[in-house]
MARVOVO-105686 format. One record per residue: x negated, y negated, z negated of N, C-alpha, C in turn. Coordinates in nm, 3 decimals. Atoms other than C-alpha are relative to their C-alpha. Layout:
<recs>
+---------+---------+---------+---------+---------+---------+---------+---------+---------+
!      nX !      nY !      nZ !     caX !     caY !     caZ !      cX !      cY !      cZ !
+---------+---------+---------+---------+---------+---------+---------+---------+---------+
!       X !       Y !       Z !       X !       Y !       Z !       X !       Y !       Z !
...
+---------+---------+---------+---------+---------+---------+---------+---------+---------+
</recs>
This chain:
<recs>
+---------+---------+---------+---------+---------+---------+---------+---------+---------+
!      nX !      nY !      nZ !     caX !     caY !     caZ !      cX !      cY !      cZ !
+---------+---------+---------+---------+---------+---------+---------+---------+---------+
!   0.128 !  -0.062 !   0.038 !   0.164 !   1.187 !  -0.384 !   0.004 !  -0.009 !  -0.166 !
!   0.005 !   0.000 !   0.140 !   0.152 !   1.299 !  -0.736 !  -0.150 !   0.024 !  -0.044 !
!   0.134 !  -0.010 !   0.047 !  -0.183 !   1.248 !  -0.911 !  -0.018 !   0.129 !  -0.089 !
!   0.007 !  -0.131 !   0.062 !  -0.317 !   1.573 !  -1.046 !  -0.129 !  -0.025 !  -0.101 !
!   0.091 !   0.011 !   0.115 !  -0.550 !   1.662 !  -1.330 !  -0.135 !   0.038 !   0.060 !
!   0.123 !  -0.040 !  -0.058 !  -0.828 !   1.766 !  -1.092 !  -0.116 !  -0.115 !  -0.032 !
!   0.096 !   0.105 !   0.012 !  -0.982 !   1.427 !  -1.111 !   0.039 !  -0.100 !  -0.118 !
!  -0.022 !   0.089 !   0.113 !  -0.932 !   1.299 !  -1.467 !  -0.095 !  -0.093 !  -0.033 !
!   0.101 !   0.094 !   0.013 !  -1.265 !   1.122 !  -1.461 !  -0.057 !  -0.030 !   0.141 !
!   0.052 !   0.050 !  -0.135 !  -1.437 !   0.940 !  -1.179 !  -0.117 !   0.092 !   0.036 !
!   0.107 !  -0.096 !  -0.033 !  -1.679 !   1.174 !  -0.974 !  -0.131 !  -0.070 !  -0.039 !
!   0.142 !   0.047 !   0.063 !  -2.027 !   1.139 !  -1.116 !  -0.110 !   0.057 !   0.110 !
!   0.092 !  -0.029 !  -0.110 !  -2.200 !   1.315 !  -0.805 !   0.041 !   0.017 !   0.134 !
!  -0.047 !   0.008 !  -0.155 !  -2.188 !   1.325 !  -0.417 !   0.105 !   0.112 !   0.018 !
!  -0.094 !  -0.112 !  -0.025 !  -2.016 !   1.667 !  -0.415 !   0.130 !  -0.039 !  -0.051 !
!  -0.135 !   0.044 !   0.060 !  -1.733 !   1.547 !  -0.647 !   0.043 !  -0.121 !   0.087 !
!  -0.053 !   0.120 !  -0.074 !  -1.707 !   1.221 !  -0.452 !   0.056 !   0.043 !   0.130 !
!  -0.039 !  -0.066 !  -0.123 !  -1.670 !   1.416 !  -0.132 !   0.138 !   0.054 !  -0.013 !
!  -0.110 !  -0.048 !   0.030 !  -1.399 !   1.608 !  -0.264 !   0.124 !  -0.101 !  -0.044 !
!  -0.089 !   0.101 !   0.038 !  -1.225 !   1.309 !  -0.421 !   0.034 !  -0.075 !   0.117 !
!  -0.015 !   0.075 !  -0.130 !  -1.251 !   1.119 !  -0.081 !   0.097 !   0.081 !   0.078 !
!  -0.079 !  -0.088 !  -0.103 !  -1.103 !   1.415 !   0.110 !   0.144 !   0.001 !  -0.053 !
!  -0.133 !  -0.013 !   0.049 !  -0.808 !   1.430 !  -0.127 !   0.090 !  -0.134 !   0.001 !
!  -0.064 !   0.125 !   0.019 !  -0.724 !   1.061 !  -0.177 !  -0.023 !  -0.105 !   0.114 !
!   0.029 !   0.111 !  -0.079 !  -0.867 !   0.860 !   0.111 !   0.117 !  -0.038 !   0.104 !
!  -0.115 !   0.044 !  -0.099 !  -0.561 !   0.875 !   0.346 !   0.103 !  -0.068 !  -0.075 !
!  -0.093 !   0.086 !   0.068 !  -0.336 !   0.760 !   0.078 !  -0.047 !  -0.140 !  -0.026 !
!   0.064 !   0.129 !   0.039 !  -0.560 !   0.472 !  -0.016 !   0.006 !  -0.083 !   0.132 !
!  -0.008 !   0.078 !  -0.125 !  -0.582 !   0.370 !   0.357 !   0.139 !  -0.035 !   0.027 !
!  -0.140 !   0.012 !  -0.032 !  -0.222 !   0.415 !   0.406 !   0.059 !  -0.128 !  -0.085 !
!  -0.016 !   0.111 !   0.092 !  -0.176 !   0.178 !   0.103 !  -0.036 !  -0.132 !   0.046 !
!   0.063 !   0.137 !  -0.040 !  -0.407 !  -0.089 !   0.230 !   0.061 !  -0.023 !   0.133 !
!  -0.059 !   0.035 !  -0.142 !  -0.250 !  -0.067 !   0.587 !   0.128 !  -0.064 !  -0.024 !
!  -0.122 !   0.065 !   0.030 !   0.090 !  -0.151 !   0.442 !  -0.008 !  -0.130 !  -0.067 !
!   0.029 !   0.143 !   0.065 !  -0.060 !  -0.466 !   0.275 !  -0.045 !  -0.075 !   0.102 !
!   0.065 !   0.091 !  -0.112 !  -0.259 !  -0.581 !   0.574 !   0.043 !   0.019 !   0.124 !
!  -0.047 !  -0.021 !  -0.142 !  -0.108 !  -0.442 !   0.884 !  -0.118 !   0.026 !   0.096 !
!   0.091 !  -0.031 !  -0.099 !  -0.423 !  -0.352 !   1.039 !  -0.088 !   0.116 !  -0.059 !
!   0.041 !  -0.133 !   0.047 !  -0.549 !   0.008 !   1.019 !  -0.161 !  -0.008 !  -0.017 !
!   0.134 !   0.021 !  -0.008 !  -0.921 !  -0.078 !   1.098 !  -0.056 !  -0.077 !  -0.128 !
!   0.060 !   0.075 !   0.123 !  -0.955 !  -0.340 !   0.814 !   0.053 !   0.086 !  -0.130 !
!  -0.033 !  -0.082 !   0.112 !  -0.757 !  -0.102 !   0.576 !  -0.111 !   0.098 !  -0.020 !
!   0.095 !  -0.097 !   0.017 !  -1.018 !   0.175 !   0.641 !  -0.125 !  -0.069 !  -0.062 !
!   0.119 !   0.074 !   0.045 !  -1.306 !  -0.079 !   0.591 !   0.017 !  -0.028 !  -0.140 !
!  -0.014 !   0.019 !   0.134 !  -1.169 !  -0.184 !   0.273 !   0.000 !   0.113 !  -0.099 !
!   0.002 !  -0.121 !   0.081 !  -1.115 !   0.150 !   0.124 !  -0.141 !   0.059 !   0.002 !
!   0.146 !  -0.036 !  -0.009 !  -1.462 !   0.240 !   0.231 !  -0.088 !  -0.074 !  -0.098 !
!   0.079 !   0.089 !   0.077 !  -1.609 !  -0.060 !   0.061 !   0.032 !   0.019 !  -0.151 !
!  -0.026 !  -0.014 !   0.142 !  -1.408 !  -0.001 !  -0.262 !  -0.052 !   0.135 !  -0.052 !
!   0.048 !  -0.133 !   0.048 !  -1.503 !   0.371 !  -0.281 !  -0.151 !  -0.002 !  -0.024 !
!   0.154 !   0.017 !   0.008 !  -1.872 !   0.277 !  -0.234 !  -0.023 !  -0.077 !  -0.132 !
!   0.027 !   0.086 !   0.129 !  -1.851 !   0.005 !  -0.503 !   0.040 !   0.087 !  -0.122 !
!  -0.043 !  -0.064 !   0.123 !  -1.668 !   0.230 !  -0.749 !  -0.101 !   0.123 !  -0.017 !
!   0.113 !  -0.119 !   0.025 !  -1.943 !   0.521 !  -0.689 !  -0.110 !  -0.066 !  -0.050 !
!   0.113 !   0.082 !   0.043 !  -2.215 !   0.263 !  -0.743 !   0.023 !  -0.034 !  -0.147 !
!  -0.019 !   0.027 !   0.147 !  -2.048 !   0.181 !  -1.090 !   0.051 !   0.123 !  -0.060 !
!  -0.061 !  -0.115 !   0.062 !  -1.963 !   0.539 !  -1.161 !  -0.056 !   0.042 !  -0.152 !
!   0.028 !  -0.030 !   0.142 !  -2.148 !   0.547 !  -1.495 !   0.086 !  -0.103 !  -0.097 !
!  -0.108 !   0.079 !   0.076 !  -1.920 !   0.257 !  -1.618 !   0.139 !   0.064 !   0.007 !
!  -0.138 !  -0.068 !  -0.008 !  -1.610 !   0.434 !  -1.472 !   0.014 !   0.130 !  -0.036 !
!  -0.003 !  -0.137 !   0.047 !  -1.684 !   0.776 !  -1.608 !   0.098 !  -0.006 !  -0.127 !
!  -0.087 !  -0.015 !   0.108 !  -1.475 !   0.683 !  -1.909 !   0.153 !  -0.023 !   0.033 !
!  -0.129 !   0.009 !  -0.040 !  -1.163 !   0.607 !  -1.702 !   0.101 !   0.113 !  -0.012 !
!  -0.086 !  -0.103 !   0.003 !  -0.855 !   0.823 !  -1.775 !   0.062 !   0.030 !   0.120 !
!  -0.056 !  -0.013 !  -0.107 !  -0.718 !   0.778 !  -1.430 !  -0.067 !  -0.066 !   0.109 !
!   0.085 !   0.070 !  -0.098 !  -0.961 !   0.703 !  -1.153 !   0.073 !  -0.031 !   0.125 !
!  -0.083 !   0.025 !  -0.116 !  -0.707 !   0.724 !  -0.877 !   0.088 !  -0.118 !  -0.020 !
!  -0.086 !   0.126 !   0.026 !  -0.477 !   0.460 !  -1.020 !  -0.100 !  -0.117 !  -0.002 !
!   0.091 !   0.110 !  -0.004 !  -0.788 !   0.249 !  -1.080 !  -0.046 !  -0.033 !   0.140 !
!   0.056 !   0.036 !  -0.141 !  -0.893 !   0.290 !  -0.715 !   0.127 !  -0.064 !   0.074 !
!  -0.113 !   0.063 !  -0.061 !  -0.537 !   0.199 !  -0.596 !   0.010 !  -0.151 !  -0.039 !
!   0.001 !   0.131 !   0.045 !  -0.565 !  -0.109 !  -0.805 !  -0.111 !  -0.079 !   0.061 !
!   0.127 !   0.069 !  -0.069 !  -0.911 !  -0.190 !  -0.663 !   0.026 !  -0.015 !   0.151 !
!  -0.032 !   0.018 !  -0.142 !  -0.776 !  -0.139 !  -0.305 !   0.100 !  -0.120 !   0.017 !
!  -0.099 !   0.112 !  -0.001 !  -0.481 !  -0.366 !  -0.383 !  -0.062 !  -0.131 !  -0.016 !
!   0.074 !   0.132 !   0.026 !  -0.705 !  -0.639 !  -0.523 !  -0.084 !  -0.038 !   0.122 !
!   0.080 !   0.036 !  -0.135 !  -0.932 !  -0.606 !  -0.212 !   0.083 !  -0.046 !   0.108 !
!  -0.093 !   0.050 !  -0.111 !  -0.648 !  -0.650 !   0.022 !   0.048 !  -0.146 !  -0.033 !
!  -0.043 !   0.138 !   0.034 !  -0.521 !  -0.965 !  -0.171 !  -0.122 !  -0.090 !   0.024 !
!   0.130 !   0.078 !  -0.006 !  -0.882 !  -1.095 !  -0.168 !  -0.017 !  -0.027 !   0.171 !
!  -0.003 !   0.014 !  -0.153 !  -0.882 !  -1.025 !   0.226 !   0.086 !  -0.095 !   0.050 !
!  -0.109 !   0.099 !  -0.043 !  -0.559 !  -1.207 !   0.273 !  -0.028 !  -0.124 !  -0.033 !
!   0.024 !   0.124 !   0.032 !  -0.674 !  -1.495 !   0.086 !  -0.122 !  -0.053 !   0.089 !
!   0.119 !   0.044 !  -0.068 !  -1.013 !  -1.504 !   0.257 !   0.039 !  -0.037 !   0.141 !
!  -0.056 !   0.025 !  -0.151 !  -0.850 !  -1.503 !   0.615 !   0.104 !  -0.111 !  -0.003 !
!  -0.103 !   0.095 !   0.006 !  -0.587 !  -1.744 !   0.488 !   0.097 !   0.015 !   0.096 !
!  -0.102 !  -0.040 !  -0.100 !  -0.317 !  -1.577 !   0.682 !   0.126 !   0.034 !  -0.112 !
!  -0.107 !  -0.063 !   0.072 !   0.021 !  -1.481 !   0.570 !  -0.016 !   0.141 !  -0.039 !
!   0.024 !  -0.142 !   0.056 !   0.061 !  -1.147 !   0.393 !  -0.039 !   0.095 !   0.107 !
!   0.042 !  -0.082 !  -0.098 !   0.045 !  -0.964 !   0.719 !  -0.031 !  -0.052 !   0.130 !
!   0.037 !   0.047 !  -0.131 !  -0.079 !  -0.981 !   1.057 !   0.124 !   0.046 !   0.092 !
!  -0.106 !  -0.047 !  -0.080 !   0.184 !  -0.955 !   1.329 !  -0.058 !   0.123 !   0.089 !
!   0.030 !  -0.102 !  -0.083 !   0.187 !  -0.653 !   1.543 !  -0.068 !  -0.033 !   0.142 !
!   0.050 !   0.044 !  -0.122 !   0.123 !  -0.846 !   1.854 !  -0.141 !  -0.047 !  -0.010 !
!   0.118 !   0.029 !   0.030 !  -0.181 !  -1.003 !   1.705 !  -0.105 !   0.113 !  -0.026 !
!   0.086 !  -0.109 !   0.037 !  -0.313 !  -0.675 !   1.580 !  -0.036 !   0.061 !   0.136 !
!   0.037 !  -0.048 !  -0.135 !  -0.277 !  -0.542 !   1.948 !  -0.111 !  -0.074 !   0.074 !
!   0.102 !   0.081 !  -0.063 !  -0.486 !  -0.833 !   2.089 !  -0.142 !   0.017 !  -0.077 !
!   0.130 !  -0.009 !   0.060 !  -0.747 !  -0.799 !   1.821 !  -0.063 !   0.132 !   0.026 !
!   0.039 !  -0.154 !  -0.023 !  -0.778 !  -0.418 !   1.884 !  -0.042 !   0.004 !   0.135 !
!   0.035 !  -0.001 !  -0.135 !  -0.804 !  -0.471 !   2.249 !  -0.139 !  -0.071 !   0.025 !
!   0.130 !   0.072 !  -0.011 !  -1.076 !  -0.739 !   2.223 !  -0.118 !   0.077 !  -0.068 !
!   0.106 !  -0.088 !   0.058 !  -1.285 !  -0.494 !   2.002 !  -0.018 !   0.138 !   0.074 !
!   0.002 !  -0.118 !  -0.076 !  -1.230 !  -0.216 !   2.254 !   0.039 !   0.123 !  -0.087 !
!  -0.062 !  -0.099 !   0.082 !  -1.052 !  -0.004 !   1.988 !   0.121 !   0.037 !   0.053 !
!  -0.126 !  -0.044 !  -0.044 !  -0.767 !   0.204 !   2.048 !   0.119 !  -0.066 !  -0.080 !
!  -0.103 !   0.063 !   0.072 !  -0.438 !   0.037 !   1.950 !   0.063 !   0.108 !  -0.078 !
!  -0.073 !  -0.093 !   0.094 !  -0.229 !   0.178 !   1.674 !   0.105 !   0.071 !   0.073 !
!  -0.115 !  -0.054 !  -0.073 !   0.029 !   0.440 !   1.772 !   0.120 !  -0.066 !  -0.027 !
!  -0.132 !   0.058 !   0.000 !   0.359 !   0.305 !   1.860 !   0.100 !   0.027 !  -0.132 !
!  -0.099 !  -0.053 !   0.110 !   0.554 !   0.492 !   1.590 !  -0.054 !  -0.068 !  -0.135 !
!   0.064 !   0.063 !   0.122 !   0.306 !   0.356 !   1.311 !   0.041 !  -0.164 !   0.012 !
!  -0.027 !   0.148 !  -0.014 !   0.353 !  -0.013 !   1.444 !   0.139 !  -0.031 !  -0.019 !
!  -0.149 !   0.016 !   0.017 !   0.737 !   0.028 !   1.454 !   0.041 !   0.008 !  -0.137 !
!  -0.045 !  -0.047 !   0.133 !   0.762 !   0.193 !   1.108 !  -0.065 !  -0.127 !  -0.090 !
!   0.049 !   0.103 !   0.087 !   0.520 !  -0.091 !   0.967 !   0.089 !  -0.124 !   0.019 !
!  -0.077 !   0.116 !  -0.045 !   0.725 !  -0.373 !   1.130 !   0.136 !   0.024 !  -0.076 !
!  -0.133 !  -0.017 !   0.069 !   1.060 !  -0.217 !   1.001 !  -0.009 !  -0.023 !  -0.159 !
!   0.005 !  -0.002 !   0.160 !   0.943 !  -0.156 !   0.647 !  -0.038 !  -0.152 !  -0.054 !
!   0.021 !   0.147 !   0.035 !   0.787 !  -0.523 !   0.627 !   0.106 !  -0.099 !   0.018 !
!  -0.103 !   0.095 !  -0.008 !   1.083 !  -0.685 !   0.762 !   0.108 !   0.024 !  -0.104 !
!  -0.092 !  -0.019 !   0.111 !   1.315 !  -0.511 !   0.511 !  -0.055 !  -0.041 !  -0.132 !
!   0.054 !   0.036 !   0.133 !   1.079 !  -0.563 !   0.217 !  -0.017 !  -0.164 !  -0.012 !
!  -0.003 !   0.133 !   0.016 !   1.051 !  -0.929 !   0.307 !   0.104 !  -0.076 !  -0.057 !
!  -0.117 !   0.045 !   0.061 !   1.395 !  -0.989 !   0.178 !  -0.004 !   0.017 !  -0.158 !
!   0.010 !  -0.011 !   0.137 !   1.269 !  -0.905 !  -0.164 !  -0.102 !  -0.096 !  -0.061 !
!   0.114 !   0.064 !   0.075 !   1.062 !  -1.079 !  -0.432 !  -0.127 !   0.106 !   0.006 !
!   0.119 !  -0.088 !  -0.010 !   0.690 !  -0.955 !  -0.415 !  -0.011 !   0.105 !  -0.089 !
!   0.008 !  -0.089 !   0.116 !   0.716 !  -0.788 !  -0.753 !   0.089 !   0.133 !   0.040 !
!  -0.083 !  -0.120 !  -0.032 !   1.003 !  -0.563 !  -0.625 !  -0.047 !   0.059 !   0.110 !
!   0.054 !  -0.071 !  -0.122 !   0.855 !  -0.498 !  -0.271 !  -0.124 !   0.081 !  -0.036 !
!   0.135 !  -0.068 !   0.025 !   0.520 !  -0.401 !  -0.422 !   0.037 !   0.137 !  -0.076 !
!  -0.018 !  -0.116 !   0.080 !   0.682 !  -0.145 !  -0.669 !   0.080 !   0.100 !   0.102 !
!  -0.046 !  -0.091 !  -0.090 !   0.892 !  -0.001 !  -0.383 !  -0.105 !   0.055 !   0.099 !
!   0.102 !  -0.063 !  -0.088 !   0.588 !   0.036 !  -0.158 !  -0.079 !   0.101 !  -0.067 !
!   0.060 !  -0.100 !   0.065 !   0.405 !   0.224 !  -0.424 !   0.078 !   0.131 !  -0.011 !
!  -0.093 !  -0.109 !   0.025 !   0.704 !   0.442 !  -0.502 !   0.036 !   0.082 !   0.133 !
!  -0.046 !  -0.065 !  -0.115 !   0.824 !   0.521 !  -0.157 !  -0.108 !   0.019 !   0.100 !
!   0.086 !  -0.034 !  -0.108 !   0.542 !   0.490 !   0.083 !  -0.127 !   0.070 !  -0.063 !
!   0.129 !  -0.052 !   0.063 !   0.235 !   0.583 !  -0.157 !   0.050 !   0.140 !  -0.081 !
!  -0.052 !  -0.121 !   0.063 !   0.478 !   0.839 !  -0.347 !  -0.065 !   0.019 !  -0.141 !
!   0.043 !   0.001 !   0.140 !   0.346 !   0.734 !  -0.692 !   0.106 !   0.010 !  -0.087 !
!  -0.098 !  -0.007 !   0.102 !   0.526 !   0.803 !  -1.008 !   0.014 !  -0.140 !  -0.062 !
!  -0.026 !   0.128 !   0.060 !   0.671 !   0.499 !  -1.221 !  -0.131 !  -0.017 !  -0.084 !
!   0.109 !   0.006 !   0.094 !   0.390 !   0.580 !  -1.476 !  -0.131 !  -0.036 !   0.071 !
!   0.124 !   0.032 !  -0.079 !   0.124 !   0.560 !  -1.212 !  -0.004 !  -0.146 !   0.049 !
!  -0.013 !   0.156 !  -0.051 !   0.261 !   0.232 !  -1.074 !  -0.023 !  -0.078 !  -0.118 !
!   0.027 !   0.091 !   0.122 !   0.274 !   0.083 !  -1.419 !  -0.142 !  -0.022 !  -0.035 !
!   0.133 !   0.011 !   0.021 !  -0.083 !   0.172 !  -1.474 !  -0.085 !  -0.086 !   0.107 !
!   0.065 !   0.078 !  -0.111 !  -0.186 !   0.011 !  -1.143 !   0.034 !  -0.148 !   0.003 !
!  -0.027 !   0.133 !   0.011 !  -0.005 !  -0.311 !  -1.179 !   0.004 !  -0.057 !  -0.146 !
!   0.018 !   0.042 !   0.143 !  -0.055 !  -0.328 !  -1.559 !   0.140 !  -0.061 !  -0.047 !
!  -0.139 !   0.026 !   0.030 !   0.323 !  -0.348 !  -1.622 !   0.062 !   0.110 !  -0.081 !
!  -0.063 !  -0.111 !   0.061 !   0.539 !  -0.164 !  -1.863 !   0.089 !   0.098 !   0.094 !
!  -0.083 !  -0.089 !  -0.088 !   0.713 !   0.146 !  -1.701 !   0.144 !  -0.036 !   0.010 !
!  -0.133 !   0.046 !  -0.007 !   1.052 !   0.011 !  -1.795 !   0.015 !  -0.113 !   0.099 !
!   0.010 !   0.115 !  -0.089 !   0.972 !  -0.310 !  -1.594 !  -0.011 !   0.061 !   0.130 !
!   0.022 !  -0.049 !  -0.123 !   0.844 !  -0.098 !  -1.299 !   0.136 !   0.060 !   0.039 !
!  -0.115 !  -0.066 !  -0.048 !   1.160 !   0.099 !  -1.298 !   0.122 !  -0.088 !   0.024 !
!  -0.107 !   0.113 !  -0.044 !   1.395 !  -0.206 !  -1.318 !  -0.040 !  -0.060 !   0.128 !
!   0.043 !   0.062 !  -0.121 !   1.195 !  -0.366 !  -1.034 !   0.052 !   0.088 !   0.117 !
!  -0.039 !  -0.104 !  -0.086 !   1.250 !  -0.054 !  -0.836 !   0.151 !  -0.001 !   0.035 !
!  -0.145 !  -0.018 !   0.005 !   1.613 !  -0.024 !  -0.920 !   0.065 !  -0.139 !   0.072 !
!  -0.072 !   0.127 !  -0.056 !   1.709 !  -0.396 !  -0.843 !  -0.059 !  -0.024 !   0.147 !
!   0.037 !   0.019 !  -0.133 !   1.489 !  -0.403 !  -0.527 !   0.072 !   0.090 !   0.100 !
!  -0.070 !  -0.100 !  -0.092 !   1.669 !  -0.086 !  -0.384 !   0.149 !  -0.049 !  -0.011 !
!  -0.140 !   0.061 !   0.004 !   2.014 !  -0.247 !  -0.488 !   0.015 !  -0.120 !   0.089 !
!  -0.013 !   0.099 !  -0.084 !   1.926 !  -0.561 !  -0.299 !  -0.002 !   0.045 !   0.144 !
!   0.004 !  -0.036 !  -0.141 !   1.824 !  -0.377 !   0.015 !   0.124 !   0.079 !   0.043 !
!  -0.123 !  -0.060 !  -0.023 !   2.137 !  -0.161 !  -0.006 !   0.104 !  -0.101 !   0.037 !
!  -0.111 !   0.116 !  -0.012 !   2.351 !  -0.476 !  -0.033 !  -0.029 !  -0.073 !   0.142 !
!   0.044 !   0.073 !  -0.123 !   2.152 !  -0.645 !   0.252 !   0.053 !   0.092 !   0.122 !
!  -0.044 !  -0.075 !  -0.127 !   2.217 !  -0.343 !   0.492 !   0.148 !   0.006 !  -0.001 !
!  -0.150 !   0.001 !  -0.001 !   2.586 !  -0.318 !   0.389 !   0.051 !  -0.131 !   0.051 !
!  -0.040 !   0.130 !  -0.047 !   2.628 !  -0.687 !   0.462 !  -0.028 !  -0.012 !   0.151 !
!   0.039 !  -0.016 !  -0.147 !   2.450 !  -0.642 !   0.795 !   0.090 !   0.081 !   0.079 !
!  -0.087 !  -0.099 !  -0.043 !   2.676 !  -0.352 !   0.872 !   0.147 !  -0.072 !   0.018 !
!  -0.126 !   0.079 !   0.004 !   2.985 !  -0.555 !   0.783 !   0.014 !  -0.116 !   0.112 !
!   0.004 !   0.105 !  -0.103 !   2.884 !  -0.856 !   1.007 !   0.001 !   0.077 !   0.145 !
!  -0.009 !  -0.060 !  -0.139 !   2.817 !  -0.620 !   1.303 !   0.135 !   0.062 !   0.018 !
!  -0.142 !  -0.031 !  -0.026 !   3.166 !  -0.474 !   1.257 !   0.094 !  -0.118 !   0.036 !
!  -0.084 !   0.119 !  -0.015 !   3.318 !  -0.805 !   1.234 !  -0.016 !  -0.077 !   0.151 !
!   0.036 !   0.064 !  -0.134 !   3.137 !  -0.939 !   1.557 !   0.045 !   0.102 !   0.113 !
!  -0.030 !  -0.108 !  -0.096 !   3.244 !  -0.614 !   1.745 !   0.138 !  -0.025 !   0.066 !
!  -0.129 !   0.030 !  -0.054 !   3.592 !  -0.739 !   1.777 !   0.019 !  -0.135 !   0.079 !
!   0.000 !   0.122 !  -0.061 !   3.507 !  -1.066 !   1.943 !  -0.048 !   0.013 !   0.144 !
+---------+---------+---------+---------+---------+---------+---------+---------+---------+
</recs>
């Protein structure tokens, strides 16, 4: 997702806000989901963040990049939620299914669950700083400049975290492949 110039300033009326939400809500929810592992909680957090931002719209009208700011707000809200519930970074898929059944909600589609599990399993081999940048770049499709703005880090640092994280994942994958080939002969 490339952030465009349509929303250089935070929306100041409900019509602008609706247009803004239509354009970015799915990306924000997707981002929160990959941090929390629960689509319903992710939707709630994004809704709360957008409402909070809209209520503070007078203060936010001077922002140069409101979408990056909202990504940061969502990210911080996810971290707060994780701390509040005193759980590990993500909920397991099994726990998520049980929670959703108890609440009489539909379970997440199997493909999303599997994708979530695979991505988090792979990224768990990386330091948090690298996995965060990879999530923003690959899953949220943000540019390095946008990521740097969200995590308040120089662009060069963001690029190096991405590069080294991808290299570690590649080496991990190649090592796993070699081990499987070695075991095949036994």
